[in-house]
C-alpha positions as CSV (number, residue, x, y, z in Angstrom):
1,M,70.4,52.8,86.7
2,S,67.4,52.5,84.3
3,R,67.3,53.4,80.6
4,I,64.3,56.1,81.3
5,A,67.1,57.5,83.7
6,K,69.9,57.3,81.4
7,L,67.5,59.0,78.8
8,L,66.5,62.0,80.5
9,L,70.5,62.1,82.2
10,A,71.3,62.6,78.3
11,L,68.5,65.8,77.0
12,V,69.4,67.7,80.4
13,A,73.8,67.5,79.0
14,V,72.9,67.8,75.8
15,A,69.8,70.8,76.5
16,A,73.1,72.1,78.5
17,A,75.2,72.4,75.6
18,A,72.8,74.0,73.5
19,R,72.5,76.6,76.0
20,A,76.3,76.7,76.6
21,A,76.3,76.8,72.2
22,E,74.3,80.4,72.4
23,P,75.5,83.6,72.3
24,P,75.8,85.8,74.8
25,P,72.6,88.2,74.6
26,E,74.1,91.7,73.2
27,R,74.4,94.1,75.6
28,W,73.5,98.1,74.5
29,T,74.4,101.1,76.8
30,L,73.3,104.3,75.8
31,V,75.3,107.1,77.7
32,Q,73.6,110.8,76.8
33,C,76.4,113.4,77.7
34,G,75.6,116.9,78.4
35,S,79.3,117.9,76.9
36,V,82.2,115.2,76.6
37,L,85.6,115.1,75.8
38,V,86.1,112.5,73.2
39,V,89.7,112.9,72.3
40,P,91.4,114.5,74.5
41,G,93.4,118.2,72.9
42,Q,90.3,118.6,70.6
43,A,87.9,120.8,71.5
44,A,84.7,118.8,73.8
45,R,81.4,118.8,72.1
46,G,78.4,119.8,73.3
47,E,75.5,116.7,73.5
48,T,76.0,113.7,72.4
49,T,75.2,110.3,72.9
50,L,77.6,107.5,73.0
51,V,76.4,103.5,72.0
52,V,78.2,101.3,73.9
53,H,77.9,97.6,72.4
54,D,79.8,94.7,74.3
55,G,81.5,96.5,75.9
56,V,82.8,98.6,72.7
57,I,82.3,102.1,71.6
58,A,79.8,101.7,68.2
59,E,79.1,104.6,67.9
60,V,79.3,108.7,68.9
61,L,76.3,110.6,67.6
62,N,75.7,114.5,67.8
63,G,72.4,115.3,70.2
64,I,70.3,113.2,73.1
65,A,69.3,110.1,70.6
66,T,66.5,107.9,72.0
67,P,66.4,104.0,71.9
68,E,64.3,104.5,68.8
69,Q,66.4,105.8,67.1
70,V,69.2,103.7,68.1
71,M,68.0,100.9,67.6
72,A,66.5,100.8,64.5
73,G,67.0,97.9,62.5
74,K,68.9,96.3,65.4
75,S,68.1,93.6,68.4
76,G,67.5,94.2,72.5
77,S,66.6,96.4,74.9
78,P,69.7,98.8,75.7
79,E,69.9,100.4,78.9
80,V,69.8,104.6,78.6
81,V,72.2,106.1,80.5
82,D,71.1,109.8,82.2
83,L,74.3,112.2,82.5
84,R,73.0,115.1,80.1
85,D,73.6,117.4,83.6
86,K,77.4,115.8,83.1
87,F,80.8,115.7,81.6
88,V,82.3,113.1,79.9
89,L,85.7,111.9,79.2
90,P,87.4,108.4,78.8
91,G,88.9,106.5,82.0
92,L,92.0,107.7,83.6
93,V,95.3,106.3,82.9
94,D,98.1,106.1,85.9
95,L,101.2,104.5,85.1
96,H,102.9,104.3,88.3
97,V,101.1,102.8,90.8
98,H,101.6,100.2,93.6
99,L,97.7,98.7,94.6
100,T,99.4,95.6,96.8
101,S,100.7,98.3,99.0
102,E,100.7,101.9,101.7
103,Y,103.1,103.4,103.3
104,S,102.9,103.9,107.0
105,A,104.2,104.6,109.9
106,D,104.5,101.5,110.5
107,A,106.1,99.6,107.2
108,R,108.6,98.6,108.4
109,L,106.8,96.5,111.3
110,R,104.4,95.2,108.9
111,R,107.2,93.7,106.6
112,V,107.9,90.8,109.4
113,T,104.5,90.7,110.2
114,E,102.4,90.5,107.0
115,T,102.3,87.9,104.4
116,D,101.3,88.0,100.5
117,A,97.9,86.9,101.6
118,D,97.4,90.2,103.6
119,A,98.8,92.0,100.2
120,A,96.1,90.5,97.8
121,L,93.4,91.4,100.3
122,R,94.5,94.7,100.4
123,G,95.5,95.2,96.8
124,A,91.5,93.9,95.9
125,M,90.8,97.1,98.3
126,F,92.7,99.7,96.5
127,A,91.9,98.3,93.5
128,R,88.6,99.0,94.0
129,R,89.3,102.4,95.5
130,T,91.9,103.1,92.8
131,L,88.8,102.2,90.4
132,E,86.2,104.2,92.2
133,A,88.2,107.1,91.2
134,G,88.3,107.3,87.9
135,F,91.5,105.3,86.8
136,T,90.7,102.5,84.2
137,T,93.8,101.3,83.6
138,V,97.0,101.1,85.9
139,R,100.7,100.3,85.7
140,D,101.8,98.6,88.5
141,L,105.3,99.2,88.9
142,G,106.2,96.6,92.1
143,G,104.7,95.0,94.4
144,S,104.5,91.6,96.3
145,G,103.6,88.2,94.3
146,A,100.0,88.7,94.7
147,V,100.1,91.9,92.1
148,F,99.8,89.0,89.4
149,A,97.4,87.5,90.9
150,L,95.8,90.5,91.5
151,R,95.7,92.1,87.6
152,D,94.0,88.0,86.9
153,A,91.3,88.7,89.0
154,I,90.2,91.7,87.8
155,A,90.5,89.9,84.0
156,N,88.7,87.6,85.0
157,G,86.2,89.5,86.9
158,T,86.4,88.2,90.7
159,V,87.3,91.4,91.5
160,P,86.6,94.8,90.9
161,G,89.4,97.4,89.5
162,P,91.1,98.6,87.2
163,R,92.8,96.9,84.1
164,M,96.2,96.3,85.5
165,F,100.0,96.0,83.5
166,V,102.8,94.3,86.2
167,A,106.3,94.5,86.4
168,G,106.3,92.3,89.3
169,F,109.4,92.0,91.6
170,P,111.8,95.3,90.8
171,L,115.7,95.0,89.8
172,T,117.8,96.2,92.6
173,I,121.1,96.2,93.5
174,T,121.8,94.4,96.8
175,G,121.4,97.5,99.3
176,G,120.1,99.3,96.8
177,H,117.0,101.1,95.9
178,G,114.8,98.5,96.6
179,D,116.5,95.7,98.9
180,R,113.6,95.0,101.4
181,T,115.7,93.0,103.1
182,S,117.9,96.7,103.8
183,G,117.7,97.3,108.0
184,Y,117.0,93.8,108.9
185,R,119.2,91.4,110.6
186,A,120.4,89.4,108.1
187,D,118.6,86.4,109.4
188,L,114.7,87.5,108.4
189,F,114.9,87.1,105.1
190,D,116.1,85.3,101.9
191,A,119.4,87.6,100.6
192,P,117.4,89.4,97.3
193,G,117.8,87.7,94.0
194,P,120.8,87.6,91.6
195,Y,121.0,91.3,90.6
196,Q,124.5,92.0,90.5
197,G,126.6,91.7,86.9
198,P,125.4,91.7,83.3
199,Y,124.4,88.4,83.1
200,A,122.8,87.6,86.7
201,A,120.6,90.7,85.6
202,R,119.8,89.3,82.1
203,A,118.9,86.0,84.3
204,A,116.6,88.3,86.2
205,V,114.8,89.7,83.6
206,R,113.7,86.5,82.7
207,A,112.7,85.1,86.1
208,Q,110.0,88.3,86.0
209,V,108.9,86.9,82.4
210,K,108.7,84.0,83.6
211,L,106.2,84.8,86.9
212,G,104.1,86.6,84.0
213,A,105.2,90.8,83.9
214,D,104.4,92.4,81.8
215,W,107.6,95.2,82.4
216,I,110.3,95.3,84.1
217,K,110.8,97.6,86.7
218,I,114.6,98.6,87.7
219,H,115.5,100.7,90.0
220,A,118.5,102.8,87.9
221,T,119.4,105.1,91.3
222,G,118.6,105.3,95.0
223,G,115.3,105.4,95.9
224,V,113.9,107.0,99.5
225,L,112.0,105.5,101.5
226,D,114.8,102.5,101.7
227,V,116.7,102.1,105.7
228,V,120.4,103.1,103.3
229,A,122.2,106.3,103.3
230,S,123.1,105.1,99.4
231,G,122.1,108.0,97.8
232,T,119.3,109.0,95.4
233,D,122.0,108.6,92.0
234,Q,123.5,105.7,90.1
235,Q,123.3,102.2,90.9
236,F,123.4,99.6,88.2
237,K,126.5,99.8,86.2
238,D,126.2,100.7,82.1
239,D,126.5,97.1,82.0
240,E,124.2,95.9,83.6
241,L,121.8,98.3,82.7
242,A,122.4,98.0,78.9
243,E,121.8,93.8,79.3
244,I,118.4,94.4,81.3
245,V,117.1,96.9,78.5
246,S,118.0,94.3,75.6
247,T,117.0,91.5,77.6
248,A,113.9,92.8,78.4
249,H,112.9,94.1,74.4
250,M,114.3,90.6,73.1
251,L,111.0,89.4,75.5
252,G,108.9,91.8,73.7
253,R,108.7,94.3,77.7
254,K,109.4,97.9,77.6
255,V,111.4,98.9,80.6
256,A,110.4,101.4,83.5
257,A,113.1,103.0,85.3
258,H,112.9,104.2,88.4
259,A,115.7,107.4,88.6
260,H,116.2,110.5,90.7
261,G,119.6,111.8,90.1
262,A,121.0,112.8,87.1
263,R,123.2,110.3,86.3
264,G,122.0,107.4,86.9
265,I,119.1,109.0,84.6
266,N,121.1,109.6,81.5
267,A,122.7,106.2,82.0
268,A,119.2,104.6,82.4
269,L,117.7,106.5,78.2
270,R,121.6,105.8,76.6
271,A,120.7,102.1,78.2
272,G,117.3,102.6,76.2
273,V,114.4,102.6,78.8
274,D,111.7,103.0,77.4
275,T,110.1,105.5,80.9
276,I,112.4,107.8,83.4
277,E,109.8,107.5,86.7
278,H,110.4,111.1,89.1
279,G,113.3,112.2,87.0
280,T,114.0,114.2,90.3
281,F,117.6,115.9,89.2
282,L,117.4,115.7,85.4
283,D,120.1,118.2,83.4
284,A,120.5,119.7,79.7
285,E,121.6,116.1,79.1
286,S,118.9,114.5,80.3
287,I,116.2,116.3,78.5
288,D,118.7,116.0,74.5
289,L,118.7,112.1,75.9
290,F,115.4,112.2,76.6
291,K,114.3,113.3,72.9
292,K,116.6,111.6,71.3
293,T,115.4,107.9,72.4
294,G,111.7,108.6,72.8
295,A,111.4,108.0,76.4
296,W,109.0,109.6,78.1
297,L,108.5,110.9,81.7
298,I,106.7,109.8,84.1
299,P,106.5,112.6,87.3
300,T,104.7,111.5,90.1
301,V,104.8,114.6,91.9
302,I,102.9,114.1,94.6
303,A,105.1,111.0,96.0
304,G,107.7,113.8,96.2
305,K,105.0,116.2,97.9
306,T,103.9,113.5,99.8
307,V,107.4,112.5,101.3
308,E,108.1,115.9,101.6
309,E,105.0,116.6,104.5
310,R,105.6,113.2,106.4
311,A,109.7,114.2,106.7
312,R,108.3,117.0,108.8
313,I,106.8,114.6,111.3
314,P,108.9,113.8,113.8
315,G,109.7,110.4,114.4
316,Y,107.6,109.0,110.6
317,F,110.3,108.3,108.8
318,P,113.7,106.7,110.4
319,P,117.1,109.6,109.7
320,A,118.5,107.9,106.3
321,V,114.4,107.9,104.9
322,A,113.9,111.8,106.5
323,E,117.0,112.9,104.9
324,K,116.2,112.5,101.0
325,A,112.3,112.5,101.7
326,R,113.5,116.2,102.3
327,A,116.0,116.5,99.9
328,V,114.8,114.8,96.9
329,G,110.4,115.8,97.6
330,P,111.1,119.6,96.7
331,K,112.6,119.3,93.4
332,I,110.5,116.5,91.1
333,Q,107.8,119.2,90.7
334,D,110.4,121.4,89.7
335,A,111.8,119.1,87.6
336,L,108.5,118.7,85.4
337,R,109.0,122.5,84.8
338,R,112.3,122.0,82.8
339,A,111.2,118.8,81.4
340,L,108.2,120.8,79.5
341,A,110.0,123.8,79.1
342,G,112.7,121.4,77.1
343,G,110.2,119.4,74.9
344,V,109.8,115.6,77.0
345,K,107.1,113.8,76.6
346,I,105.6,113.4,79.8
347,A,102.9,110.8,80.7
348,F,100.8,110.6,84.1
349,G,101.9,108.7,86.7
350,T,102.2,109.1,90.8
351,D,103.6,106.8,92.5
352,A,99.9,104.8,93.9
353,G,101.2,103.9,97.7
354,V,103.3,106.4,99.2
355,Y,100.3,108.8,98.8
356,P,96.6,106.8,100.5
357,H,95.1,105.2,97.2
358,G,92.5,106.7,95.3
359,E,93.8,110.5,95.2
360,N,95.5,110.1,91.9
361,A,93.8,113.0,91.0
362,R,95.6,115.6,92.7
363,E,98.8,115.4,90.7
364,F,96.2,116.9,87.9
365,A,96.7,120.5,90.1
366,Y,100.5,119.7,90.4
367,M,100.7,119.3,86.7
368,V,99.4,122.5,86.3
369,E,100.8,124.1,88.9
370,A,104.5,123.0,86.6
371,G,102.5,124.7,83.2
372,M,101.1,121.9,81.9
373,S,97.3,123.0,80.9
374,P,93.9,121.4,82.1
375,M,94.1,119.8,78.5
376,A,97.9,118.6,78.2
377,A,97.3,117.1,81.9
378,I,94.2,115.5,80.9
379,E,95.4,114.0,77.2
380,A,98.4,112.6,79.8
381,A,96.5,110.7,81.4
382,T,94.7,109.2,78.4
383,T,95.8,108.7,74.7
384,S,99.7,109.7,76.1
385,A,99.3,106.9,78.7
386,A,97.4,104.5,76.2
387,E,101.1,106.0,73.7
388,V,103.4,104.4,76.6
389,L,101.2,100.8,77.1
390,G,100.9,100.0,73.7
391,L,97.1,101.0,73.3
392,E,96.8,103.4,71.6
393,H,94.0,101.8,69.6
394,E,92.4,100.5,72.6
395,I,91.8,103.2,75.0
396,G,92.7,106.6,75.8
397,S,89.9,108.5,73.8
398,L,86.4,107.6,73.0
399,E,86.6,107.5,69.0
400,V,84.4,104.3,67.7
401,G,86.1,100.4,68.2
402,K,88.0,101.5,71.7
403,R,86.6,100.4,75.2
404,A,84.0,101.7,76.9
405,D,86.3,103.1,79.9
406,L,84.5,106.9,80.4
407,I,84.0,109.1,83.7
408,A,81.4,111.7,84.5
409,T,82.1,114.8,86.4
410,K,79.4,117.4,87.9
411,R,81.9,120.7,86.3
412,N,83.9,120.8,83.3
413,P,88.1,120.0,84.3
414,L,88.7,121.6,81.2
415,V,88.2,124.6,83.8
416,D,89.3,123.4,86.8
417,V,91.1,120.6,86.8
418,T,90.9,119.5,90.0
419,E,87.4,118.3,89.1
420,L,88.8,115.2,88.2
421,Q,89.2,114.8,92.2
422,R,85.5,114.2,92.2
423,V,84.7,111.4,89.6
424,V,81.4,110.8,90.5
425,W,80.2,108.0,87.4
426,V,82.8,105.6,86.0
427,M,82.1,103.3,83.0
428,H,84.6,100.2,82.6
429,G,84.5,98.1,80.1
430,G,81.1,99.0,79.2
431,A,79.7,98.4,83.4
432,V,79.3,101.0,85.0
433,V,80.8,100.5,88.8
434,K,80.1,103.9,90.3
435,P,77.8,104.7,91.5
């Protein structure tokens, strides 16, 4: 190579390095709102301008501000979003989803014909559908190994979707809820992981953390969708539950416990779990334990409604599943009603994947039917859900310094909460993703 060519290459390299060293251009967006719920639980405001700078809410201004007013003394040219005829509120949080799967009548066949690659591609589709429904953050409580790749792909911008916090593979007993080998020939799958006994349970927690789990999910009781007649009450022993929770907490992970039967709910609460999923047959002792431990109930009423409806379709579920669906499905909404009356803390979660992804907001109407006000239901999916995740300083409201996760509806969901089923505009981390 000639000296001139070498010099040109060196100059090109220097120029490229200089460009790389330059800070990215600042991004400014003015969101002009007709009405806005800045902090769920407080009164909505009228005309307001939200100033978004590099994905974060920088200012909350009274009235409809112009670019000239906002940018005085600042550099950059802002994008203006006109939502003066819309109602704006924080992006929603669903604390119980399964983005890499969706139950259907052929689910058992797909278990032996599909791979993790299928789950990943399907998960990307469901993630986008969930985001466009207005859910900008989710907690995924159990799926294939592809869920870790999906979380990371969304985080680095490879695929669109909500911010994800994932549990990976749920911990279960052999033959219990979540043992996906139940009902198949023994030679089709490897045996489930070492989840029997307190020391094996400890190892199972460590294995999930090693894989990248943000949360630990346990099946403290039996469940509905397993082809095994093992009931819906306690399955892990008390010493196993205690070891799982103490190990998870030691490693900086919170624990979510699937639990239907009262005995299993109470054992999980005594062990110190952070959330109870479903809580179907909770009793007076459960309510006392919720308040004593500070744990949250994630009701998932829509999942109960869905399995109850499908159990009426002849042949949709295997007999063992249909029987449990008929027993559990009709009870979850009443459990929420009793928990509310008892003063239990409630946060929003739906078990998406049991019903079709993207319909998450149907849960709000069921929560209101159970006795929550529309405002309280919205709080459950914003400020309360943020607290469960430990992100109350980042998401859940539209205060200065928080992530610019915003959604809009045509009409006021505080008047008709079903408006949240018709989200028309979504901003995620300062980027408009719908329309």
